[in-house]
Structure formats: structure tokens, C-alpha cells
C-alpha positions as a LaTeX table, in Angstrom:
\begin{tabular}{lrrr}
\hline
Residue & $x$ (\AA) & $y$ (\AA) & $z$ (\AA) \\
\hline
Met1 & $-4.26$ & 19.06 & 24.97 \\
Asp2 & $-6.20$ & 18.51 & 21.98 \\
Thr3 & $-7.68$ & 20.51 & 20.19 \\
Leu4 & $-11.15$ & 19.36 & 21.59 \\
Ser5 & $-10.41$ & 19.92 & 25.08 \\
Thr6 & $-9.03$ & 23.22 & 24.30 \\
Thr7 & $-12.22$ & 24.13 & 22.95 \\
Phe8 & $-14.24$ & 22.52 & 25.69 \\
Phe9 & $-12.14$ & 24.63 & 28.28 \\
Ala10 & $-13.02$ & 27.92 & 25.96 \\
Leu11 & $-16.55$ & 27.43 & 26.02 \\
Ala12 & $-16.82$ & 26.43 & 29.70 \\
Asp13 & $-16.69$ & 30.64 & 31.04 \\
Pro14 & $-19.66$ & 32.44 & 30.38 \\
Thr15 & $-17.74$ & 35.94 & 29.86 \\
Arg16 & $-16.05$ & 33.64 & 26.79 \\
Arg17 & $-19.55$ & 32.48 & 25.51 \\
Ala18 & $-20.90$ & 35.51 & 25.77 \\
Ile19 & $-18.27$ & 36.94 & 23.62 \\
Leu20 & $-19.01$ & 34.54 & 21.02 \\
Ala21 & $-21.96$ & 35.30 & 20.98 \\
Arg22 & $-21.51$ & 39.03 & 20.20 \\
Leu23 & $-19.39$ & 37.94 & 17.41 \\
Thr24 & $-22.01$ & 36.30 & 15.67 \\
Arg25 & $-23.90$ & 39.06 & 14.79 \\
Gly26 & $-20.34$ & 40.03 & 12.70 \\
Asp27 & $-16.64$ & 41.94 & 13.70 \\
Ala28 & $-15.97$ & 43.70 & 16.91 \\
Ala29 & $-13.44$ & 45.72 & 18.32 \\
Val30 & $-11.97$ & 44.99 & 22.01 \\
Thr31 & $-13.88$ & 47.91 & 23.56 \\
Glu32 & $-16.88$ & 46.96 & 21.70 \\
Leu33 & $-16.49$ & 43.66 & 22.99 \\
Ala34 & $-15.80$ & 44.90 & 26.60 \\
Glu35 & $-18.72$ & 46.78 & 27.07 \\
Pro36 & $-21.48$ & 44.99 & 28.73 \\
Phe37 & $-18.77$ & 43.54 & 31.00 \\
Ala38 & $-17.88$ & 45.35 & 34.46 \\
Met39 & $-14.18$ & 44.21 & 34.12 \\
Ser40 & $-10.95$ & 45.39 & 32.98 \\
Leu41 & $-9.47$ & 45.58 & 29.20 \\
Pro42 & $-6.78$ & 43.44 & 29.81 \\
Ala43 & $-9.37$ & 40.53 & 31.79 \\
Ile44 & $-11.29$ & 41.09 & 28.28 \\
Ser45 & $-7.79$ & 40.51 & 26.58 \\
Lys46 & $-7.15$ & 37.11 & 28.54 \\
His47 & $-10.21$ & 35.94 & 27.57 \\
Leu48 & $-9.75$ & 36.71 & 24.44 \\
Lys49 & $-6.19$ & 35.35 & 23.96 \\
Val50 & $-8.14$ & 31.91 & 25.18 \\
Leu51 & $-10.66$ & 32.50 & 22.31 \\
Glu52 & $-7.74$ & 32.71 & 19.84 \\
Arg53 & $-5.55$ & 30.14 & 21.43 \\
Ala54 & $-8.70$ & 27.92 & 21.40 \\
Gly55 & $-9.15$ & 28.48 & 17.58 \\
Leu56 & $-12.88$ & 30.02 & 18.07 \\
Ile57 & $-11.60$ & 33.83 & 17.24 \\
Val58 & $-9.13$ & 35.56 & 14.88 \\
Arg59 & $-7.69$ & 39.30 & 15.37 \\
Ser60 & $-6.76$ & 41.08 & 12.95 \\
Arg61 & $-4.99$ & 44.89 & 13.02 \\
Asp62 & $-6.57$ & 47.32 & 10.85 \\
Ala63 & $-4.86$ & 50.62 & 11.39 \\
Gln64 & $-5.68$ & 51.67 & 15.45 \\
Tyr65 & $-9.03$ & 48.67 & 14.73 \\
Arg66 & $-7.97$ & 45.69 & 16.03 \\
Pro67 & $-11.26$ & 43.60 & 15.21 \\
Cys68 & $-11.89$ & 40.35 & 16.45 \\
Arg69 & $-13.75$ & 37.69 & 14.26 \\
Leu70 & $-15.56$ & 33.88 & 14.97 \\
Glu71 & $-13.89$ & 31.68 & 13.73 \\
Ala72 & $-17.12$ & 28.82 & 13.81 \\
Ala73 & $-14.31$ & 26.10 & 12.48 \\
Arg74 & $-13.74$ & 24.76 & 15.96 \\
Leu75 & $-17.49$ & 24.76 & 17.18 \\
Arg76 & $-18.09$ & 22.21 & 14.49 \\
Glu77 & $-15.91$ & 20.28 & 16.12 \\
Val78 & $-17.64$ & 20.19 & 18.93 \\
His79 & $-21.27$ & 19.72 & 17.30 \\
Glu80 & $-20.25$ & 16.43 & 15.54 \\
Trp81 & $-18.93$ & 15.03 & 18.90 \\
Leu82 & $-21.70$ & 16.26 & 20.81 \\
Asp83 & $-24.15$ & 14.65 & 18.10 \\
His84 & $-22.19$ & 11.25 & 18.32 \\
Tyr85 & $-23.82$ & 11.37 & 21.89 \\
Arg86 & $-26.93$ & 12.94 & 20.96 \\
Arg87 & $-27.29$ & 10.22 & 18.29 \\
Phe88 & $-26.92$ & 7.55 & 21.03 \\
Trp89 & $-29.17$ & 8.98 & 23.45 \\
Glu90 & $-31.72$ & 9.69 & 20.35 \\
Glu91 & $-31.36$ & 5.77 & 19.72 \\
Ser92 & $-31.67$ & 4.73 & 23.46 \\
Phe93 & $-35.15$ & 6.50 & 24.04 \\
Asp94 & $-36.22$ & 4.88 & 20.55 \\
Arg95 & $-35.91$ & 1.48 & 22.29 \\
Leu96 & $-36.81$ & 2.42 & 25.72 \\
Asp97 & $-40.23$ & 4.30 & 23.75 \\
Glu98 & $-40.94$ & 0.58 & 22.18 \\
Tyr99 & $-39.98$ & $-1.73$ & 24.92 \\
Leu100 & $-42.74$ & 0.92 & 26.99 \\
Lys101 & $-44.90$ & 0.12 & 24.18 \\
Glu102 & $-44.31$ & $-2.96$ & 24.23 \\
Leu103 & $-45.26$ & $-3.50$ & 28.19 \\
Gln104 & $-48.31$ & $-1.26$ & 27.47 \\
Lys105 & $-49.66$ & $-3.94$ & 24.71 \\
Lys106 & $-48.99$ & $-7.15$ & 27.36 \\
Glu107 & $-51.05$ & $-5.04$ & 30.10 \\
Lys108 & $-53.96$ & $-4.25$ & 28.20 \\
Arg109 & $-53.81$ & $-8.20$ & 26.74 \\
Lys110 & $-54.04$ & $-9.54$ & 30.26 \\
His111 & $-56.63$ & $-6.90$ & 31.83 \\
Ala112 & $-58.31$ & $-7.78$ & 28.62 \\
Arg113 & $-58.21$ & $-11.89$ & 29.85 \\
Lys114 & $-59.21$ & $-10.53$ & 33.35 \\
Ser115 & $-62.08$ & $-8.90$ & 32.23 \\
Ala116 & $-63.04$ & $-12.04$ & 29.77 \\
Arg117 & $-63.24$ & $-14.48$ & 32.92 \\
Lys118 & $-65.62$ & $-12.27$ & 34.55 \\
\hline
\end{tabular}
């Protein structure tokens, strides 16, 4: 699977997105990351493995402390991919806006001609 697909797969789950959101505030241990969820530590560990395989987090070890850290480089890839489509839609909406303005001008001229005939 390509890295973008792996990243989107990891981001598809709300628990994993919540874990990433928590890690934006700084490193955290597995137990800290598990606190807001009604699930077991092994279940949280599975989510962390998905995030780690996607390259979204890095886990390290410092004696008994096993902190997780956000690795945002993969999110940049997602941003760049999405940005291409954002630009596409913005340009499409800009063209639509210009077209609608032109239609409004034509409609005003049409009404002005009708008013002038009366």
C-alpha cells in the first residue's frame, strides 16, 4: 500500500484522530493516551501500531516510560494532496462566480431595454 493510502487508513478512525490531536500538545505515554477512551490498553496499543506503521507517530522507550510523539511529515503529504483539490475547487468556484456575474449583467441589460421601450 502506498504511504498516502496508509495515512488515510490511519486517519479514518476517530480514536486514532483523537490520539493525534492529543499528541499535538506534546509527547504522551500509552496510559495517558488511553485515559479518555473506554477501551483496554491492548486496544489502544493496536491503534498506536496503526499510527506508527503509517508514520504518524514515533514510540520511544525511556526506562519504564514509553512516550509517543507526533510525526507530522506524513500529514504534510496529506495536506499537499488535498491542497491540489482545494485549488481545483476554488478555481471552479471562481469561474462559476464570474459566469453568474456575467449572467446578472445580461439580465440587468435585458430589464433596462424592456424598461426603455415602455
